[in-house]
N, C-alpha and C positions, 0 to 999 in steps of 0.2 A: 509511383506505385505505392498502394496502401493495402494493408490486410483487409480483406472482406470477411464477413461471417462465414460465407460459403468456403472460402479458401482456408480459413482457420479450422473449420470443422473437418476438412479433408486432411489437414496436417495432423490433427489430434487422432483421427481415425486410423491413419496409416501408421502413426507411431504406436498406437495401442496394438495394432496387428503384429508389428515387428518385435516389440519389446515387452508387451503386457504391462508397461509402466504407465502411471497416471501423468497427464500432461495438461498444461495451460498455454494458451496463446493470448498475449496481451498486445494492445496497441501502444502508440507512443505516449499516451496519457496514463498508462498503467491499468487500463480497464480490461478485464478478462473478456475476450471475445468468444472463446470456445474452451471447453474443459472436459476432461473425463468425468468430472463431478458437475452435473448440470446446475447444482445449486450455487456454484461459484461464478457462473456466467453473469456479467454485468457488474461485478463487485470490483473494488479497488485492490490492486496488488502493489504494496509498497516496495517490494523487492524489484519489481519491474521499473518503478520510477527511478530507483537507484541505478539500475542498469542503463536506463536512458541517459541519466545525468553523467555517468562516467564513461559510457561506451564500452565497458568491460563486463565480463561474466562474473557472477558472484555465487558462492556456495553458501546456502543458508542452513545452519545447523539447528538442532532442537533448541539450543540456547538463544540464538539470534532470532529465531522465528517469532518468539514472544515479543520482540521489540519492533517488528515490522508488521504493520497491519495487513491482514489478508494473506499472510504467507504461511507456508509449511516447509519443513526441511526438504532440501533438494538443491538442484542447480538451475540458475537463471542465466540465459545467454542472449546477447543482442543479435538481431537478425538484420543483415545489411543487404541492400539492393542497389547496385550501381554506386557503391560507396556511401550510401545514405542509410542511416539507421531507421528502419521502418516499423520495428516491433520487437517483441521479446518472447522467447519461449521458456517455459519452466517445466522441469521434470521433477515430480515429487518422489522422494525416497531418501534412503541413507546415502551419504557421500560415496562410499565404496561401491554402491550399487548403480548410482545414476551417472557418475562422471565418465565411466567407460563408454556409455551410450551417448552421452551429451553431444559431443562434437559430430558424431555420425548423424544424429538427428538434426543438428544445426545445418550440416551440409545438405541433407535431404530437403529441409525446409527452404533453403535458399535456391535449390534447384527447382522446387515446386513453384516458387515465386517467379523464377525466370521463365518457366514453362507457361505459367498463367499470363505473364506479361506478353510473351510472344503470341499466345492464342488470342489475347485481347487485341493486339495490333493487327493480326490477320482478320479478325471480325470487323474491326474498324475499317480496314481496307475494303473488305467485301461490302460493307454498308455504303462506303463512299462510291463504289462501283454501281450499286443499286441506285443511288441518288443521281449519278451521272447518266445512267440509262434513262431514269425518269425524266431528266431535263431534256434529253434528246427526243423522247417521246412527245413532250409538250410542244416542241417545235423550236427550231433554231433560228433566232433573229440574226441578221447579218452582223450586228454590232456585238453579238455574244459568241460568234463562231470561233474566233481566236481564243477566247477564254476557255471554251469547252475543249479545244484541242490541247491547250496548256494543262488543264486539269487532268486530261487523259495521260499526258506525259508524266505528270507527278505520280500517277498510279501505275506507270509502266505500260500504258496502253497507247499505241500509235493509231489514232483514229483516222489517219490519212490513208491507211491500208485499205485495199478493196475488201469488203466484208459481206457476209450473208447472215441474216437473222434466222434463228430457230426458236419458235415458241413451243414450250413444253407444258402440258397440263396433266396432273395426276389426279385421278378420281378413285376414292376407295372409302372404306369404313372410317369412322372417327379414329379408331385406334391406329390404323395405318396412316391416317393424315398426321396424327401426332408424331408418329415414328418418322414421317417424312421430314418434318421440321427438326426433329432431334438428330437426324442423321445428315446434317448439312455437309459434314466432311466427306461422307460417302457420296453424296450427290455431286459435290464439287469435283470429285474424281473423274467425272465424265469428260472434263476438258482434256484429259490425257488421250482421249480417242481421236483428237484432231491433230493435224500435222504440226501445228505451232501452238501448243498449250499455253505458252506464256502470253500470247496475244489473243487468246480465246477468253472472252468476257462472259461470265455467268452471273446473272443478277436475279434475285428473288423479287417477285412483284406482289406476293401474297395471294390468297385464294387458291393455293396449290399450283400457282403458275410461276414459270421461270422464263427468262429471256436469255438467249445465248447469242453472242455476236462472234462469228468465226472469221478468222483471217483466211482470205482466198488466194493470197500471193503465192502459195506453194503449188497451186494448180495451173496447168498450162492453158486451159480455156474454160469457158462456162459449162460446156457439156460435161467435161471431166469433173468439175466441182459439183455439179448437180448430182451426178451418179454417186460421188463419194459421200456427199452430205446426206443423201437419202439412205445410203448404207449405214452411216453412223447413227442416223435417226432411228433406223430399225433396231440397231444394237441397244440404243438407249431405251427404246420401247420394251425390248425383252428384259433388260436389266431392271426396269421399273416394276415390271410384273413380278419378278423374283423378290426384289427388295420390299415392296410395299403391298403386294397382293391386291393390286388395284389396276384399273384401266388407265392407259396413257393415250394422249392424243398429241401429235407433234406436227407442226406446220413449218415447212422450210421455205424461206424467202429467196428471192433472186439476188443477183449481184448488186451491191450498192457501192458507188464510187466516192461518196461523201457523207457527212453526218446528217445532212437534210434528207437524203434518200434513206438513210438508216432509220430515221424517225418514222417516215411513212411506211417503211417495210415492217416495222414493229407492229404498227396498227393493223396493217394487212394480215400479218401472221396471226395476231390475236383474233381477228375477225374470222380467219380460216379455222382456227381451233374451235371457235363457237359453232361454226358450220359442221365440223367433224363431230361435235358433241350432239348436235340436234339431228343430223342426218345419219341414221344407222346404215344407210346403203353405201356410205363412203368409207374407204380404208382409213385406219387410224393414223397412218403416216402419209402425208401428201406434200408435194412441191406446189407452190403457188402458181407456177406456170401451167400446171395441169388442171387448174380449177377456174379457168377464165369464164366458162359458161355458168358455173355455179355462183361465181361472184356477181355476175349480171343478174341472175335470177334472184339472188339474195336481196337485191335492191328493189325488186318489184313489190309494191304495196300488197299487204295481205289480201285485201278485198279484190284487187285486180287478179292476183294469182288464183284466188278461189273461183272467180268467174271463169278463168281459162280452164281450170281443172274440170269444172262442171260441163263446160261446152265441149271439151275434147274427150274426156273419159266417160262422162255420163254414168250410166248404170254399171259400167265395168268397175268403177271405184269401190263397189260393194262386194265384189267377188275376189276374195283374197287369193284363191288358187289361180285364177286367170291373171290377176295382177302380177303374181310371182312369176308365172310362166312368161308373161310379156317382158318383165324386167330382165329375167334370165336370158331371154332371146336376144335382147339388145346388148346385154353384158357380153354375150358370146358373138357379137358382131353379126347377128342375124344368120348364124350358121346353124342349120337344123341338126346336124350330126352332133356337134359339140354341146348344143343346148339340151338335146335328148340325154346325152351322157351326163351332163351336169345335174340334170333333174332325175336321173335314174329312171327314165320312162322310155317306152317304145316310140320310134319315130312317128308311127301312125297316130299315137296318142297325142303327140305334140301337134301334128297337123290338125287333128280334130279340135284341139284347144284353140289354135290360131284362127280356125274357121269361126269358132264361137266368139272370139275376140272381135273378128271382123264384123260379125252380125250385130254385136252390141255397139260397136263404134260407128258402124256405117261407113267404114273405110278400111282399105287393105293395110295392115300393120307392116307388110313386107315391102311396100312401096317406099322408095327413098324419101320422097317429099312428105308422105304421111308419117314416116318414121320420125322425122325431125320434129313435127308437131307433137307427136305422141310422147317422144322422149322428154321434151320440154315440160309437158304436162305431168309426166311421171316424176321428174326432178322436183317440180313444185309441190306435188302431192307428198313426196317424202319430206320436204322441208316443212310443210304445214302439219 
């Protein structure tokens, strides 16, 4: 562990707040890293060199200050981390004024060092998790499988447990995106929503995307796990809206029994997130099992999809009101009463619009066979 400029600035700032005394933080070479007097930063402090040499605190008087380069009257104390001297702090002032505060400041500094070290270890561990998820995404070769399981164990992750993937994307203004990255601790707290937080892996992919791998061993069957994960995803959606004032899209994958399946599921979940972003007609939170048709249509080449849209929808594609009516009609399972209610129109108005749709399409939209063709065309139209 070593003093960084950022950590040294924090120590000086906090000491200034608590004591109103001037302070310096020096590294093991006696160079001032941070100071209440900015002009002293980067200069040599001979008193600090003496503290490093002896490992003992020294009090510098007005008389001795003239004999030690770069020093002023005050107290200089060694800072230890895990029994190693890592730096020196100096408080400027008269001995009677600085000594009472010195040891308290030294204790506070060593506590800040410990806190910084623990935070750094957590960040390293989270970064290692992201690397592990990245390797799983690339594809697991048979000869590397055991190594990945072992790396998971080192991070406290049992990759042999049944898991499900959740892909999360947050979209907002630049300021909220910056806040998103600055609030990693807050985001990481979502793992507490799951039955086994210790085995819930959360990794940042960048571009406002996160991958979460949840342990499913607490659920009695896949139906229960699907319902629970969709409920948790909805909570995350609501939390993201409050935290970051942005839209969220969350794709929930199916059960994975091994890391090979996990890798494929990550790609499928990210693909579904892309679909949720492009298709405004889809809900922002979806389970991959509920999007089989959308996945198939997503693989249709754009030119082929456009030809199908033109052939089935024809002139209707240019009438926004009739297109909305038709989509709502299918969203309501072709129920006239609920469709009219959803659109806040009279039943006769709905019937008139459906007749207009039929005349433009040249087929009855209420026929089951025709409805299949029309809905596929509508899905492709939304996608394009």
